[in-house]
C-alpha positions in Angstrom: 39.8 139.4 49.2 36.3 139.7 50.6 36.3 136.1 51.8 39.5 136.6 53.7 38.2 139.7 55.4 35.0 138.0 56.2 36.9 135.1 57.8 39.0 137.5 59.8 36.0 139.4 61.1 34.2 136.1 61.9 37.2 134.8 63.7 37.7 137.9 65.8 34.0 138.5 66.7 32.7 135.1 67.0 35.5 133.0 68.4 37.4 135.6 70.4 34.9 138.1 71.7 31.9 135.8 72.1 34.0 132.9 73.3 35.8 135.1 75.8 32.5 136.4 77.1 31.0 133.0 77.3 33.8 131.8 79.5 34.5 134.8 81.6 30.9 136.1 82.2 29.7 133.2 84.3 33.0 133.1 86.2 33.0 136.8 87.1 29.3 136.9 88.0 29.3 133.5 89.9 26.9 132.0 87.4 24.2 134.7 87.6 24.8 136.0 84.0 25.5 133.9 81.0 25.7 134.2 77.2 22.5 133.0 75.5 22.8 129.9 73.4 23.1 130.2 69.6 19.6 128.8 69.2 17.9 130.8 72.0 14.3 131.4 71.4 12.5 134.7 71.7 13.7 138.2 71.1 16.2 140.2 73.1 15.6 143.9 74.0 17.8 146.5 72.4 20.2 146.4 75.3 20.6 142.6 75.0 19.7 141.5 78.5 16.7 139.3 79.5 15.7 136.9 82.2 15.9 133.2 81.4 13.3 130.7 82.6 15.6 129.7 85.5 16.0 133.3 86.8 19.5 134.0 85.4 20.3 136.9 83.2 21.1 136.1 79.6 23.0 138.3 77.2 22.2 138.0 73.5 25.0 136.8 71.3 24.8 139.8 69.0 25.3 142.3 71.9 27.8 140.4 74.0 30.5 140.8 71.3 30.1 144.5 71.4 30.1 144.6 75.2 33.3 142.5 75.3 35.0 144.7 72.7 34.1 147.9 74.7 35.4 146.4 77.9 38.7 145.4 76.2 39.1 148.8 74.7 38.5 150.5 78.1 41.1 148.1 79.7 43.6 148.9 76.9 43.1 152.7 77.4 43.6 152.3 81.2 46.7 150.3 80.6 48.1 152.9 78.1 47.3 155.7 80.5 49.1 153.9 83.4 52.1 153.2 81.2 52.4 156.9 80.2 52.9 158.1 83.8 
């Protein structure tokens, strides 16, 4: 049962949340912010943002999943509130 749960969490976090952020973040910010590569060198601060060598903002892969999840939960809450009126 542990392997199945681990696969589900991996699928949700890695493929959906990080994948969604990797596609939408550059589109919404016109290429100014991007998700860091999986093999990015150097540490990220606790908030997950840093400047890349080309001047763009990079978001760490471990933080971008959390940020995407929070954004999706806020959008869900707004949708539920609007449907309740």
